[in-house]
N, C-alpha and C positions, 0 to 999 in steps of 0.2 A: 456548920448547920442544926447542931442537935438542938441549939433553943426556938429555934424558927420551927424541927419536925414536934419538938415536945409541944409549942404551942398552939399547933391546929392538927393534933394527934387524935383532938375530940371532936373534929370537923362529921358531922353524918349527913347521909345521903339521904336519909329517909322522912326526912320533915314531908317533903310533897305526898311519898306512900300512902303516907297516915292519914292522907285528908279522904275528906266524901269520897265512896267509890261508884256514887249513883251515874245517872248516866246525865252526859252534858245537858246544860240548857242551847236554848235551839242559839243557832249560830255562832258554837263556840266548832269551830274546827277540829279535826280528828285527823293526827298526824304518824306515821308509825314513829319510833325512835330516831332512826336513820333517817329520819326527814328532819325532825328535831334538832338533828344532829349538826344538820346542814345549816339549819337557820340559826344556830349558837355562832358558828364558822361567821357566818354572813353578819352578824351585829355584834361580832372581834372585829371585822373589818379584814380579816384571813383573804389576803391575793394567793397565796398560794400552799397547797399541801404537799409533801414530799408523800411518795408510798410507795406498797408493792401489793397488791391483794391475794386473798385466799380464803378458804372456806367462812371463815369463821366473821369477813367482812365484807360479803358479799351483799347483804341489802345494803351496808353502807356507799361502796362502790354505785350499788345501783342508783343510789341517790345521787351522788355525785355527778354522775352520768345526765340526770335531770334537768340539770341548774347550769348554768353559764357562767355565775361570775367568780367561783373561783375554780381556779388552772390546776389540774392535779400532774404531777413529775411525776411519771414512773422512772424510778431506779430499777439500778440490777441490782442490788442486795439492800436489805434493809437497814443496813448498817450503814451504806450510804445514803438513807433517807433522812434518820435522823442526824447523820453530819452534814448533808443540805442545809436541814432548816436552821441548824443549828449553824452556819457560817451568815446563813442572811439574818438571823437574833443578833449577829455581834456586830452585823456591817449594819444594822438600820436601827435597834431599840427597841423594833418591834419583837412582838412571841410570834418566833417558831412552831411550825405544827408538823407532823407526824403520822402517817397511818401506817399499821402493821399488823398482820395477821395470828392469830395466836398462836403457842408451841413456839415455834421456830422462829416464825416472824417476830416474835415480842424478845426470846433470848439473842435473836442477830442482833436488835435495836440496844439491848445492854450497854456496849462499849461505850455506845453515842452519848445514852442518858448518861453514864456515868461521866463521861467526857463533860459535859456540858452541867451538870451538879457539880464535878470539883472548880470548873470557873464563873460558876454562878449565873449561868443564863437562861433567861425568861422561856420557854417551851412547853407547850402541850403535846403530848405523847399518848395518840388513842391508838389504845391496841384491842385485837377484835380476841374474844373467849368462848370458849363452848359453851351452849345452852346451859340459862340457870339449873335444871335436873340434872344435869351430867357434870358438873362442875365436884369435882374427887371422887369422880369415879373411875379415874384414868382414860378418856376418854379421848380420840384420837387428835392430838393435837393439842392437848389441852398439856396447861402448864400453868403454877401457882404466880401469874404473872405481879401482885399485887406483894406476895410474900418474897418472890428474886430482885423486883426493884426496889424494896420499902430500903434497905439503908442508901441506895442509892439517886435518890427525889428528894425533894422537896416537901411532895404528900403525893400520897394516891387514893383515886376510887375506885370500888368496883360497885358498877350500877347496875342494882339487880332488879328497879323497875322503873319503865320507857317515861314515866311522869316526874320520876328525878332529875331526867336527861336536862334541860335547860339550865336550872338551880344548880345542879353541879358541875355544869362545864361556864358558870360563870364563875363561881366559887374556884373551878382551876386553872383558870385564866389571869382571874386578881389573885390569887397565890404567887403563879408564874412571875407576875410583872411587880408583884410590889415586894415594900421587904428587900431584904437581902435576894436579889430573884432567884430561879431555880429552873428546872424541872419539874414537870406534874403529867402523872400517869392518869391515864382513865381508862381503866380497862370495861368491854362492852359484850355482856354476852348475847351469842346470833339473835337468839329470840327476845331478847331485848330491844335490839334494832330491829326486830320486823313488827312487832307486837304494836297496834294501833290502839291511841291514848288522844284525852283530849288536849290539845294543846293553847294554852291561855298567853300564851307571849312568853319574850325574852326578855328576862328583868333586868331592869334598869339600874338597879343597885344590888350590892348582897352585903349584910350584915352577917359576921362570923363572932360571936364573942368570946370565941376562943383564941383570936388570932386577931391581933391589933397591933403591927407594928411600928415602934417610935418613931417618928420622922425628924422631931424638933429637939435638937441636942441640948442642953441643961442648959440653962445663961451664966449660972454660975459658976459651972466648969470651963465655959467658955471663959467667961473673964479671965478666969486661974489660970488658963492657958497664953492669952493672951497677954499677962504680964510676963509668965517665962519666955516666950517670944521675942518679947521686946529688951529682955533684960538678959539674954543671951551674947556669948563673946565668941562663940562658935557655931552658929545655929543651922540645921540641915532639915529640908524637904523630902520626907522619903511617901512616892505614893503608888499604888494599884489599881489595880481594877478597877475596884469603885469607884476612884475618879468618873470612868468611861459608864462608868453601868448608871450611873447616875446624873449621867452628863452635866456633868462640874469644869467642864477644862476650862470654862469664859473664867469659871471662880479662882480654880486652880491659879492661873497663870495670869490674873489679877492680882491675888494673893502676893505672888511669887515677885513680882517687877515691882509691886508697894514695900516690898522689904528689901528688896533685893541680894535676897538669899538664895544659896546653890542651893538645886532640885535632881531628885534623883526619881528613875522610875524601876518598878519591877521588870520582869517579859510581858506581864500583862496591860502595865501601866504605859508603853510605848504609845507616843503619839500625845498624851496630855497635854504635857509643854512640847514647846517646838524644839527641836534637838538640834537646829541650826544656830540657835541662841548659847552666848556661853553659860549662860546662869547656868543652862542644861549640860550635866557631867558627864553624863551616859548612862549607860544601864548597867544596878550596881546587881551582887551575887556572885554566883560559881564562877561564871562566865563574864563580869562586866569589869567593866573599866579601874586599871589602879587608884583612879582619882573619887571614883563614886566608893570604892569599898573602904579606903580610907579615910576619905571626911565620915562615911558612917562608923566606922571606928574610933575616930577623935572628937567628931561632933560636942556639944556640949548640952543642947539642948535639940531633941528630935522630935519633927510633926510627923508622924507619920498618919497617911489618910489614905481610906480603902485599901489598906493593905494588911496582909495578916502574919509578918516575920517570918515568912517560909523557911524549909532547913536549906532549900538553892538559895536563902535570899542572906541569911545571918551566917549561914555556916556552922557554926560547932556555939550552942546558944553561951557555955561558959567561958569562952575564948570569948566573946560578944559581949558579956555582962562582968570581965575585967577591969574595961573605963568606965569611971562614972557620970553617967550622964542623967537627964531628966527627961521622959518621954510622955510624950502626949499622943493621943491615939483617937483617932475620930473613925468610927464605922457602925454600918446599919445594923451589926450582928452583934450583939451584945454577948456571947459565946467566943466568939475570935479576939477579944482583947484578952491580954492578959495570961491567954492561952499560952503561948512559947515561950514570951519575953513578959515579966512585971513590967506595969507602965505604972507612970505616976499621978497621971490624968485623965479618966475614960472618959470618950465622950461618945454618948448613942447616938445614933441621929440622920439622916440623911444628908450625905457628904455638900452635896449642891446648899440645900440649907443650913446646915453649920458652918460652912464657909461663906457664906452669904449674910449670916451673922458675925464672922468674926472679924468681916471685912470693915462692916458698918462699924464695927467697935475700935476698928483701928483709927478710921478715917474721924472717931470721936475723940481719940484719945492726943493727945499732947505729948507724951512719950514719943520718942522716938530710940530707935535702933542705935547702939553705939557704934560710931562710924570708922573709929580708930580700931577698935576690937574687928568687929566687921571686916577693915582694911587688909588686915595684918593677918585671920581669916584667908581670904582670897588669894594674899600669897601665895600663903602656904599650901593652895589645891594650888594655885600656878605650877608651883615648885612637882607636885606631884603628877598633872597635866603634862608638864614637857621632857616625862619619859615615853610619851607617844605610846602607850602600850597596846594600840591595836598598830604597829607597824609590823609591816610583812613582807617579806622577800620576794619577790615580784617573778623573780625565774626568769626560764629562758624563753623565747618563742615556741620550742618544743614542749611546751607541758603548761596547760593552764592550771591558774591559782583560785580556788573556790572563789576567795574573796576577791578579785577582780570582777569578778563576773557578776558578786554582785554589787560591787562600787560604778561598774560600768551602767546597769541596771539602773540605781538610782540617779547617777547624773542625768541620764539619758528622759527620766518622767520623774525628775523630782518636782515640775514644773506641770505636769501634766495628774489628771484628773486617777488615779492610780489607787487603786488596794493591791497588799501584797497576802497570798497566805502561804504557809508552811506547811509540812509535815514535823517530826522530830526527827531532830539528831544532830549532826554536826552544823546542816546547812540552815538548821533552825538558829542555831547560835548566829553562823555569819549574816547571816540575814538581818538579824537583829543586831548585831554591832556595825554594819557595813552599811544598811539604808535606812537611812536618816530619817525618820518618820516627824513631820509637823504638825500632823494634824490626828486627830482621834479616830478612832476606831477603823483606820486605815491596814493595820498591823491584826490576820487574824491568824492563831494557832494554839493548837491546844496545849496547855500551862502546867496546869494541876495534874490532869492526870498521864499527862504527857502518850498522846495517843499520835503511834505510827499508822497512813492511810486517813488521814482529817484532808487535806491540802485538796485533791481535786476535787470531793464534796465539795468544802467549804469555797470554793472557786465559782461552782457551779452554780453554788445558791448566790453569793454576790452579784455573779453576772443576769442572771434575773434579775435584780431586784436594783441593778444599777449596769442597765444592758448600754447603755451611754461611756461609761466609767471604763479604764483598760483594769483587769484582774491578770496577775502574774501569779503563778504556783511557786514557788521555789521548793524544790523537793530532792530528794535522793534517790538512786535506782532502787534501794531496799523498801523506803517506804512507797513510791507511789503504785509498785507493782500488787499492795493489801486493798486498793481499791480500783485499780485502772478498769477493773471491765465498766468504770463511771463515761471512758473517751464512748461508749455507746447511748447516753443519755445526754452528752455534750450533742451528740448531732442529730438527735431527734429534735431535741427542744432549742436547739440554734442556741448556743450558748458559748459562742469562742473566746477561749478563755486560752491561753500562752502559759505552758510550761514550760519551766526551766529545770532542767535535772542536771544535778552537781553528779555525776558519774563517777565515785572511784574507785567500784566496783568492789567495795566493802560496805558491812551494818560501821558506818564511819565511828561514830559514838563509841560502840562496842570496841570496835578497834585498836583507838583512841586510849579506853580504860583498859585494856586490854596489855596495851604496850607501856603504860604507865604503870600498872597495879600489878600486871601476872607476867611481869619479866617476857613480854613478847611472846607469848602464848599463846595464836591467834585462834582461839579454838570456835570454829563454826563461824567465823565473821566473815570471810571472802564467800566473795558471790560469783560461783563456779560454773553458772549455766544461765548468765544473761539474755534475753529476749535481744535481737536487733530492735530497736526501740521506734525504729526510722520506718523500716515496713510496719510494727506494731499498728502507730498512730495511722498510718498508709489505710491498714486494713481495716480500721475503722468508721475512713474517709474524710480522717483532719490528714495535714500536712508534718509533717516529721524531718528534724534538720539532723545533721551530726558535726559538730564543731571536737577541731579535735587541737588548732594553735589558739595562742592566746591573742594572734592576728586576727583572727577573725571573728573573735567574740564579738566586737559592736557592730560588723556588718550585721553576722545573724541576728542577731536583738533588732535593730533597725530592719533588718527585711519582714520578721515578725511580727513588727509593729505595724508594717505596712500590708499585711494581712488581716484589716481589721473584720472580718466577716469568716475568718477561719480559725480552728484551734490551732495549734502549730504546738508540736512538741521537739522542745530544743533540745537534744544530747549533747552534752558538755561533756567531755572526759580530761576529769580533775585529777591534780596531781595525787596520788590514793595515799603518800603518807602524810599528806597534810595535816594538823592537828588543830582545834582549837587553843587560842592562846589570848587573854588571862584564862589559866584556869585555877581553883582552890580544890585541892584535892579531899574525897570525902572527908569526916571527921575532924576537919583542920578549921582554924577561924578566918574570918574573911580578908583582912589582909594579908594571912601566907599565904600568896600567890606563887605560881609557877607564870613566869612569865612570856617565858619562852623552851625551845627544844635543848636551850642549853642550862636552863636550872632543874634538868632530869639528873 
């Protein structure tokens, strides 16, 4: 995001403040800064704001109280406020909005802001600040919010004059949702939210000379890409979260089906192309499938769409570079292109627009892919696929395999309107491997930052946005405790989610790495004092279930689904020794894979 931030670094909030300070014309309404903020949120069609009050934002909360078009959701921790707004944004594509107070309110929100920044999620986070005269005086609950958040936002603003409120909020929403999306922080001192100023309305549009993200791809570059793609003998299409963020799944599916080429997704791209289609080779990367990783390493032309060649995707860059291939890279953010891997044809532009133009060129072209070469390439891929790298030992009825829980859930809900959130760890990888997503924006997880504790607030935010959908949070007993207080929020705001806890009594991914990389020295990865999750769920007013045998998995999931109006916490006691395979060890190439425990 470096370029995006540099482009907007000169955006100023002082333009309105430099206007005439004379008394307003008759008929011009005078409003407090907080009231103008609410007008801005209403103009942006904001439906929900997740937040937690405090002294610096009490004028804003008073303005919230006086209106009835925006629903405020009172969370139990500011981190959860940002995560819930983030989950809402991921599922809907709208800008998520959170509101927190100054000092610890802002610092508690930092993890949520960084999570959204790493995954390019459009958000506006409103933070309270001490009065302008007290800034820099170490006032009660003061912190440099702009300075603290600068590395983890697309941009941030400190509003020093209430007359700047409307224009700044317009800029904040525009920056958050345009170009490569991302979180924008708006820091509002208490006196600015209280002061009355003339209100001239909310701007219809905004122009920022220093911020004009490119949307349309270069026609010549797209034509070069087309020639490479059609001449390929071993083509491969590799996509990431950018396809979902630009709502380009229809275009991607059309492109893949027209060409008949194999396709893979990163963890963040799952659902862009149907997992049930044979052209989809599964997720690639550290815990990707053998066929997805092998095709990535052995293709001769790679089309990368809205992906950034992350370290968890390509492994060791030197290993990746051993095989000669031509790379086409489409991305809205020029700073992401050739950042980790040198590409041959860079195309800067909105994924949806570029793919639309590419599809039009394919239709006009008389050149067709080499059917014989493509057939041979598919034969090679099917050879890798025959290994069935996701096959696992189902064990006995006395032990529940975590993969089996996810597979059972998928079989039960694959034809239903379902959203899956996860936390971070082994359960996240099993969900990505064994829940086959056919639709976009149904898989909601923290990819870039790898934030534990997101699953429950994500699910909460999605359930508000999609009340008629089923929302499952696949989590672990470690992750879920990081924001478990939000079970209280679920009750207060009637968001009946279903929590699938794959409880193996360990910090599972940490334990797996300790087993493989540290000769089984399990340093502080065992959970010695777990709560009774059934009683804990019940104490929050929800339903708790303990499931200890494989034969009870399906019945428990069915029973939970029947309880449509209740939040249900399912504590599945799973095999504590189970590891996620395939696995690429840190520093290795993506085809240097551990396929099972036998490879250790």
